[in-house]
N, C-alpha and C positions, 0 to 999 in steps of 0.2 A: 504494500500500500504506500502510495506517495505521501511524503510529508511536506506540508506547505509552511513556509516561513514568511512572516511579515516584518519587514524592516522599514522603519520610519526615518527618512532623511530630512534634515532641515534645509531651509532655503538659503542658498549662498548669498553673500553680500557683494563679493567680487568674483571675477572669473579666474579663480585659482583653486587648488585643492583646499580641503577644509582647514588644515593647519595654516595655510596661506591666508585664509579668511580670518582665523584667530589672530594671526600676526598683524593683519591689516587693520582690523576693526577693534581689537582689544590691546594687544601688546604695543603696537606702534602708536596708538592713540593715548598711551600712558594710563590706561585704566585697569590693567591686569592686577588682580588682588594678590597674586602669588599663593592662592589656596592650594595649588598643585593637583587639583582634580583632573586636569587634562593629562598630566604626567601619569596619574594613577590609572586612567581609563584607556590610554593609547594601546591598541593591540600589538603594535610592533615595539612598544616601550622605547620610542625614540625621543620622547619629550623629556627634557631635563629640568630639574628644579633645584633643590638644595639651597645653599647660601649664595645664590646668584639669580639673575632674572630668568624667567621661563624661556626655553629655547628648544628648537628641534633642528639641529644643524643640517641634517640630511632630508628635510621634509620634501623637497622637490621630487626626489626619486623614491623615498621610502614611505611617505604618507599614503595610506590606503584609501584616503578620501571617503572615510566611513561616516563622518560627522559626529563621532562619539565625543570628541574634545569640545565641540560647540554645544552639544547636548548638556554636558555637565558644567560648563563654564558659567559662573554666576554673573559675569560681566558681558555675556552675549545678550544683546538687546537689553542693556542695563537700564533699570529704573530704580534709583536709590530708595531704600526703606528707611524710615526714621521714627523717632518717638519711642514710647514704651511698648506699644503693640498690644495685642489681645492677651488676656490672662484670666485664669480662674481665681487665683488668690496671690497675694503678695505680702511678704513679711521680712523682718530682719531676724537673723538667727546666728547662733554660735554653737558649734559642735562641742559636746562634753568629753569626747574621747579622742579627738584629733586636734593637732595644732597646725595652722596654716598661715597663708598670707594675711587673712583677716579672721573670718569665722570658721574657716576650714570646711565650709558647707559643700563644696564640690567633692572633697574627699568623703564627707559623710554620706552624700547622696550615692556615690559609687559603692561604698561599703554596704549601705543598706540594700541597694539593688542586688548586690551579690548575695547577701544573706537571704533575701526574699526568693532567690532563684530566678529573678526576672532576667538577669544577664549571666553569662558564664565568664565574661572578661570585659575589660575596658581599656581603651587606648587613651593614654594621658601623656603629657609632655613633661619629662624630667630634665635633668641637666647633668653635665659632667663637672669637674672641679673648677672650670673657668666659665660656667654658665652657658656653655654651648648646648642648645636644645637637643634632647634625645627622646625619641618616641619609645614609650615603655608599655608593654602589655601587662595589665594587672589582672591576676586570676584569683587572688586570695585577699582577704581583709588585712592580713599581716603585712603584705607588701606596701600597704598604704601608710604605714608608719615610717617609711623611708623619707627623711627630710628632703632628699633630692627631688622628690616628686611634688613638693609644695612650693608655693610662691610663684609670682609672675616672672616670665623669662624675657618678654619683649623682643623675641626674635622668631623668625619664620621656622616652622618645623614641618617635616614631611609626613604629617599624620595620614593624609588621604592615600598616598602610595602604600603605606603600611596597612591601611584599612582594606585595600583591594586584596592583599594577601591574606588578611585575617578572616574575611568573610568566607573564604574557601575552607576554613578549619573549624568554624563554629556557626551555630544557628541563632545566636543571641549575644549581642555585645552593646556596650555604650561607647560613645565617642565624645571627647571634650574638645571644643574648638572655638575659635573666634567667629565673629558674625559672618565673614566671607566663607569660612569653612563650613559653617552651619548651612548657609544657603546652597553651597555646592553639594553637600550631602543630600539635601532635599531634591536637587535636580538629579542626582545619581539614583535616588529612590524612584523618581518619576519615570526614568527611562530604562533602568536596569533592575529587575526584581530582586536580585540577590542582595542588593543594598538595603532591602527591607529587613534584613537581619540586624540592622542597627535598631535596637528596641528603645534606646534612650539616648537622646541627643542633648548634651549639656552645653549651653552657650555661655561664653564669657563676656562681660562688659569690656568694650575695647574702644579706644580712641585712635591709636596708631600702633603699627608694628615695624620692625626694622630688620635689615640684613645684619646678621651677626657680626661679620667682619667690619662693617661700618660703625656699628654701635661700640664694638670693642675699641676701635681706633679713636672714636669721639671721646669715650670715657678716659682713655689713656691720656688724652690731651688735658683732661681735668685732674690728672694725677691719680686716677682710679685704676688699680689693677684688679681684673675680674676674679682672680684667685683669692682676693681678700674680701670680696663682697659677701655679705650675709643676706641682704634683702634689697630689692628694688620696690619703690612705691611712688604712685602719683597722687598727690593731694591738691585738688584744685588745679592751679596752673604751675605747680611746683613739682619737679622730679627729684625724689630723694633716694640716696644710695647709702645704706647702712653697711659699714665695714667693721672688720675686727678691731680697728684702731680709731674709730670715729665715724662721723657722718658728713656727707657732702650733699648739698642741695643746690639746684639752679632752676631757672625758668624753663618750662616745657618748650617755650618758643625757641630756645637755643638749639633744639633738636630738629628744627625745620629743615636745615640743610641736608639731613640724611633721611627725612621721611620719604618713603617710596611714593612715586606718583600715584600708584593705585590706591594707596591709603587716603590720599588727598581728595578723592571723590566719594569716599564711603561715608554715609551718614547714619548707619545702623550702629548705635552705641550699645543696645541691649540684646543683641542676637535675637531679633524678633521671631525668626522661624524655628527656634529651638523648642524642645519639650519643656525645658526649665532653664532660666537664665540666672547667673550668679555674678555678683560684683560688689565692690565696696561702696559705691556712690549711694547715698540715702541711708547709710547705716553708721552708727557710732564706731569708734575704734574697737577692734576686736570682734566685730560682727560683720556678717555678709547680708546683702540684700538678695532675696530669693524671689524670682518671679515664676510662678507655676502656671504653665500655659496649656498643658494637655492632661487628660485623665490619667494616663500612664505615669506621668510625673507626680500627679497628685497622690497616686497610690503609694509612691515611694515616700513622699513627705508625710503622709498619714502614718506610715509605718515608723518613721523617725519620731513622730509625736508619741505614738503608742508605746514605743520602747523607751521613751525618755532620753533619747540620744542627744537632744539639743535644747538650748534655752532660746526663748523667742522674745521679740520686741517689735515695735512699729517702725515703718519706713518713713523717712523724711521725704515726702513726695515733692516738695519744693526743690530740694537739692537734686533729686533724681531727674526731675524735669529740666533743671538748669544744665545738667550734664548732657542730656539729650539735645537740648537746644544749642549748646556750645559746639557740639560736634557738627551739627548742621551749619552753624555759622562759619566755622573754620574750614569746612570741606564743601564749598559750593560746587554744584555740578549741573550743567545744562546738557540735556540729552541731545545727541546728534541724529536720532532716528528721524 
């Protein structure tokens, strides 16, 4: 009996192979978010990511013209999302069993989802001794006590290429990512059914991200050696670096020279398309703001409450709204569609 396959191709914008289209309307226009979804999905694995701009050196000959890269690209036919987004409930919280950047609620959510059996693993971004981002697969609650998995890294990580390999080995996992990565996973789920194995998508509050080598060089100019850093933090318009021998702070605006162009058009501060969003804005020191957007995320946070794993407080909505508005203000974007 014959088998019939239905393949949906997107409409091209220019008369080139599809990576040529991505290059022309996303990369060359300076709006690539470096989410690495295209690198993850490319069937010939020709698209490179890592600590450098997205590229496909041999695309003219090697690209299969399948349109997969355009299907998963969150900047293909880009229309920025902004604001707080839809949600079921919102609160400020602090884990009672983990220590993290603020309230350690990302860690708590993953741990609880593992305990519930909702997921079998989670992809998180850890770091090496010099804060170089490393993608880690967490399979047990005990792994989450590793301090190298906590704290904001502020550098691009190849989470989505690892996700492609991970979904072949499990039927249920969680992914932690920035707004652009969250949007990319949603597109991956729309076009490729295997990515529905991502059962819990945890979005981080994010204003900007950086290439690791550029951030390292910038901080070195401030007299900061990454091997001595204990914690990075952004408070309002101030970037703070806590080190073993003191603390250095400077205006976030000083980082403008190394902000990637793709970040400069992103207006999504709260990871609107996630199942649950987590960040510090709107919460007092030591607590995290948690925005519960879907029923599956609500089931996890209900479990956290039932087990007494966290303490709760109210969100300062004025502060959160200011953060959302600020990102829109500093990242204007006019669609070229």
